[in-house]
C-alpha positions in Angstrom: 18.9 -9.1 46.7 20.5 -11.6 44.2 21.9 -14.9 45.3 25.3 -14.0 43.9 25.4 -10.6 45.7 24.3 -12.5 48.9 26.9 -15.2 48.6 29.7 -12.5 47.9 28.5 -10.5 51.0 28.7 -13.3 53.3 32.0 -14.5 52.0 33.6 -11.1 52.5 32.0 -11.1 56.2 33.5 -14.4 56.7 36.8 -13.8 55.8 36.6 -10.1 57.8 35.4 -12.0 61.0 38.2 -14.6 60.5 40.9 -11.8 60.4 39.3 -10.2 63.4 39.2 -13.3 65.2 42.9 -13.6 64.3 43.7 -10.1 65.6 41.6 -10.6 68.9 43.4 -13.9 69.6 46.8 -12.4 69.1 45.4 -9.6 71.7 44.5 -12.1 74.2 47.7 -13.9 74.1 49.4 -10.5 74.9 46.9 -9.3 77.7 46.2 -12.5 79.5 50.0 -13.2 79.9 50.7 -9.7 80.9 47.8 -9.2 83.6 47.0 -12.9 84.1 43.6 -13.0 82.9 41.6 -16.5 82.7 38.3 -15.6 81.5 38.0 -14.4 78.0 34.2 -13.6 77.9 34.2 -10.1 78.4 37.2 -9.6 76.1 35.6 -11.4 73.3 32.4 -9.3 73.4 34.5 -6.2 73.5 36.5 -7.1 70.4 33.4 -8.2 68.8 31.6 -4.8 69.3 34.8 -3.0 68.1 35.0 -5.4 64.9 31.5 -4.6 63.8 31.3 -1.0 65.4 31.3 0.4 61.9 28.5 -1.6 60.7 26.5 -1.0 63.8 27.1 2.5 63.6 25.7 2.8 60.0 22.7 0.9 60.6 21.8 3.1 63.9 22.6 6.2 62.4 19.0 7.1 61.3 17.7 6.4 64.9 17.7 8.3 67.8 21.0 6.8 68.7 22.8 8.9 66.3 25.6 10.4 68.7 26.4 6.7 69.8 26.3 5.6 66.1 28.8 8.5 64.9 31.1 7.1 67.9 31.0 3.5 66.7 31.4 4.4 63.1 34.7 6.3 64.1 35.9 3.4 66.2 35.0 0.7 63.4 37.1 3.0 60.8 40.1 2.7 63.1 39.4 -1.1 63.5 39.6 -1.1 59.5 43.2 0.6 59.7 44.3 -1.7 62.5 43.0 -4.6 60.5 45.3 -3.7 57.6 48.5 -3.2 59.3 47.7 -6.3 61.7 47.7 -8.4 58.5 50.9 -7.4 57.7 52.6 -7.3 61.2 51.2 -10.0 63.2 52.0 -13.1 60.8 55.7 -11.8 61.2 55.6 -11.4 65.0 54.0 -15.1 65.3 56.7 -16.5 63.3 59.3 -14.8 65.3 57.6 -15.8 68.5 57.6 -19.4 67.4 61.2 -19.3 66.5 62.0 -18.0 69.8 59.7 -20.6 71.6 61.5 -23.4 69.7 64.7 -21.9 70.7 63.6 -22.3 74.6 63.0 -18.7 75.2 60.5 -17.9 78.1 56.9 -16.4 77.6 57.8 -13.1 78.9 60.2 -12.9 75.8 58.4 -14.7 72.9 54.8 -13.5 73.7 55.2 -10.2 75.9 58.2 -9.0 74.0 57.5 -9.8 70.6 53.8 -9.0 71.2 54.5 -5.6 72.8 56.8 -4.7 69.8 54.0 -5.5 67.3 51.4 -3.5 69.4 53.9 -0.5 69.5 54.6 -0.6 65.9 50.7 -0.6 65.1 50.3 2.1 67.3 53.0 4.1 65.9 51.4 3.8 62.4 48.0 4.7 63.6 49.0 7.7 65.3 51.5 9.0 62.8 48.6 8.0 60.1 46.2 10.1 62.1 48.3 13.2 62.3 48.8 12.9 58.5 45.1 12.8 57.9 44.1 15.8 60.3 47.4 18.0 59.3 47.0 19.3 55.7 49.5 21.0 53.6 49.7 22.9 50.6 51.3 21.3 47.7 52.3 23.8 44.6 52.8 22.9 41.2 53.7 25.7 38.4 52.5 25.1 35.0 52.8 27.1 31.8 50.1 26.9 28.9 51.1 28.1 25.4 47.9 30.0 24.8 46.8 33.4 25.4 44.1 33.9 27.9 42.5 37.3 27.3 44.1 39.8 29.3 45.2 37.3 31.8 48.8 36.4 32.0 48.7 34.4 35.2 46.3 32.3 37.1 46.3 30.9 40.8 44.2 27.9 41.5 43.3 26.4 44.8 42.3 22.7 44.4 41.0 20.3 47.0 39.6 17.0 46.0 37.9 14.1 48.1 36.5 16.2 50.8 34.3 13.0 51.9 32.3 15.2 54.3 30.3 13.1 56.7 30.0 11.5 60.2 33.9 11.4 60.3 35.0 14.3 58.4 33.2 17.2 59.5 33.4 21.1 60.3 36.4 21.0 62.1 38.6 19.5 59.4 36.4 21.7 56.8 37.7 24.8 58.4 41.2 23.6 58.0 40.2 23.9 54.3 39.2 27.2 54.4 42.1 28.4 56.1 44.3 26.7 53.7 42.7 28.1 50.8 42.7 31.6 52.4 46.5 31.4 52.7 46.8 30.7 49.0 44.4 33.7 47.9 43.5 32.1 44.6 41.6 33.4 41.8 39.7 30.3 41.2 38.8 27.3 43.6 38.1 23.9 42.0 36.5 20.8 43.9 36.9 17.7 41.8 34.6 15.3 43.1 33.7 13.3 46.3 32.8 16.4 48.4 30.4 14.1 50.4 31.1 10.6 52.0 28.1 8.8 50.4 25.3 10.3 52.5 24.1 13.8 52.3 22.2 13.7 55.4 25.3 14.4 57.9 26.4 17.3 55.8 22.9 19.0 56.1 22.5 18.0 59.7 25.6 19.5 60.7 25.4 22.6 58.7 28.6 21.9 56.9 27.3 24.4 54.1 27.8 27.2 56.5 31.6 26.2 56.7 32.0 25.2 53.0 30.2 28.3 51.7 33.2 30.4 53.0 35.4 29.3 50.1 35.5 32.4 47.9 37.5 33.5 44.9 37.1 36.4 42.3 36.4 33.9 39.5 34.1 31.6 41.3 34.1 28.1 42.9 33.3 25.1 40.6 33.0 21.5 41.6 32.2 18.1 39.8 30.5 14.9 41.1 32.6 11.9 42.3 31.8 8.4 42.7 30.7 8.9 46.3 28.0 11.4 45.2 26.4 8.7 43.0 26.9 6.1 45.9 24.6 8.1 48.1 22.1 8.7 45.1 21.3 12.0 46.1 23.0 13.9 43.2 20.1 16.4 42.6 20.0 17.3 46.5 23.7 17.7 46.4 23.8 20.2 43.4 21.2 21.9 45.1 23.0 22.2 48.2 26.1 23.5 46.4 24.3 26.0 44.3 22.8 27.5 47.4 26.3 28.2 48.9 27.8 29.7 45.5 29.5 26.4 44.1 28.6 25.7 40.7 28.7 22.0 39.9 29.4 21.1 36.2 27.5 18.1 35.0 29.4 17.5 31.6 29.2 21.3 31.3 31.5 23.9 30.3 31.9 27.6 31.6 33.7 30.6 29.8 35.4 32.5 32.6 35.9 36.3 31.7 36.2 35.3 28.0 39.5 34.4 29.0 39.6 30.3 29.4 37.3 27.5 29.7 36.5 25.1 32.7 35.2 21.7 31.8 33.5 19.6 34.3 32.9 16.0 33.7 30.3 13.8 35.5 32.0 11.1 37.3 32.4 8.0 35.3 30.4 6.2 38.0 27.3 8.0 36.7 26.9 5.2 34.3 26.5 2.6 37.0 24.7 4.4 39.8 22.4 6.5 38.0 22.2 4.9 34.5 23.4 8.3 33.1 26.2 8.0 30.8 28.6 10.8 30.8 29.8 12.6 27.3 33.2 11.8 26.0 35.7 14.6 25.9 35.7 15.4 22.3 31.7 16.0 22.4 32.1 18.2 25.4 34.8 20.5 23.8 33.4 20.3 20.3 31.8 23.8 20.5 34.5 25.6 22.2 37.2 27.9 20.9 40.4 25.9 21.3 42.4 28.7 20.9 41.7 29.5 24.5 42.9 27.5 27.6 41.0 24.3 28.6 40.8 23.3 32.0 39.2 20.2 33.0 37.8 18.7 36.0 37.5 15.0 36.1 37.2 13.2 39.3 39.0 9.8 38.5 42.3 10.1 36.6 41.2 7.5 33.9 41.2 9.5 30.9 44.5 11.3 30.9 45.5 10.0 27.6 42.2 11.1 26.0 42.5 14.5 27.7 46.0 14.9 26.1 44.7 13.8 22.5 41.8 16.3 22.8 44.0 19.3 23.5 43.0 19.8 27.1 45.7 22.0 28.8 45.2 21.2 32.4 43.4 18.4 34.2 42.7 18.0 37.9 41.5 15.0 39.6 41.5 13.2 42.8 39.9 9.6 43.6 42.9 7.5 44.4 44.0 9.3 47.7 47.4 7.8 46.5 46.2 4.6 48.3 45.6 6.4 51.7 47.5 3.8 53.7 50.7 2.2 52.5 51.2 0.0 50.6 47.9 0.7 49.0 49.8 3.3 46.8 51.3 0.1 45.0 47.9 -1.0 43.8 46.8 2.7 42.8 50.0 3.1 40.8 49.0 0.2 38.8 45.5 1.0 38.1 46.3 4.7 37.1 48.7 6.1 34.6 49.0 8.9 37.3 47.6 8.2 40.7 49.4 11.3 42.3 51.3 14.2 41.7 51.8 15.7 38.2 52.4 14.6 34.6 53.1 16.4 31.4 51.6 14.5 28.5 51.9 16.2 25.4 50.4 19.4 25.9 48.4 18.4 29.0 49.6 19.3 32.4 47.8 16.4 34.5 47.7 17.1 38.4 46.0 14.4 40.8 45.8 15.1 44.6 45.8 12.6 47.2 42.8 14.4 48.8 41.8 16.6 51.7 39.5 14.2 53.6 39.5 10.5 54.0 37.4 7.4 53.3 36.9 4.9 56.0 39.7 5.4 58.8 41.0 9.0 59.2 44.5 7.7 58.6 46.9 8.5 56.2 50.2 6.4 56.1 51.1 6.7 52.2 49.9 10.2 51.6 49.0 13.4 53.2 46.0 15.6 53.5 46.6 18.3 50.9 45.2 21.2 49.2 46.8 21.8 45.8 47.8 25.3 44.5 48.4 25.4 40.9 50.3 28.6 39.5 49.4 29.1 35.7 51.3 31.1 33.5 49.6 31.8 30.1 52.2 32.3 27.1 51.6 33.6 23.7 51.8 30.6 21.2 54.9 30.9 18.9 
């Protein structure tokens, strides 16, 4: 490994360890005061294991300790969520406690009272966030495209991005996706990237293809790669697994559907960095197409919305952002992308970005909901 990478890694690890110690120290203040504990040894070991559980779980996943490794990854994932909100909550709680202490308040007020309030707030955030992550909703958008699509006047699309299937998001949540899509009764199903959560092995080991393969629609099921498919470095295996269950992955490819409209599927922009395989620009992809027909594009990251509008794309569907997944991260994604979630009309383009169906890292959503997007398209004759 390069010295620079090693230096960055250990710097991040040092900062992470410092924050974890800070959280553990606050927990010790509360618990030792409540239960009159005097020895912190066992507590320190427990907090250390929890803080590094995700890393331990990832390292042990390929060993006979896989069930334990999965449990550790889940515990560690929740610790990441706790860490983010503890950084926001605990400094304020410490400040209030110091003010109360200086004012002469007793320990039961400035440690137990304030500490319990902070703990309750953190618990509410994690519990509500967990419910948001595992309780998907259907979000509907209605758009009109001023083009004729063969004999079709309407098209119903079900779209689900960012499934992140792996050790945390598995068959149970995947069945919820199938149920929601069946409620929509779509003509077409689109999966714009990050179907996998890095590694394809959990997907194969848990036979998730049996559930994902239940997604059916008269006009087919189409997908594109996301950055996490490239992080896992198993894109050919991923495409083969999707093809085996009737899901076509468009890799800088187009598909003419019933001589009525085109689907345009872009490789994720991460393809250049992870696979040394630069994707084609939009204008080259659509150059051979009959642009009098509607153009519907799948692009995992919503980073080319302006170019999509310039090139006459009628509908684009994306994901990637998770809308920050946990507030206030949405303030960051809002600045990074012209559209980080929802709907935008830009020229003749209808751009739709989903907050995603699965989760990355902790199965917690506080700034977004797990969602399946229903798109009701009406085709109009051009004036």
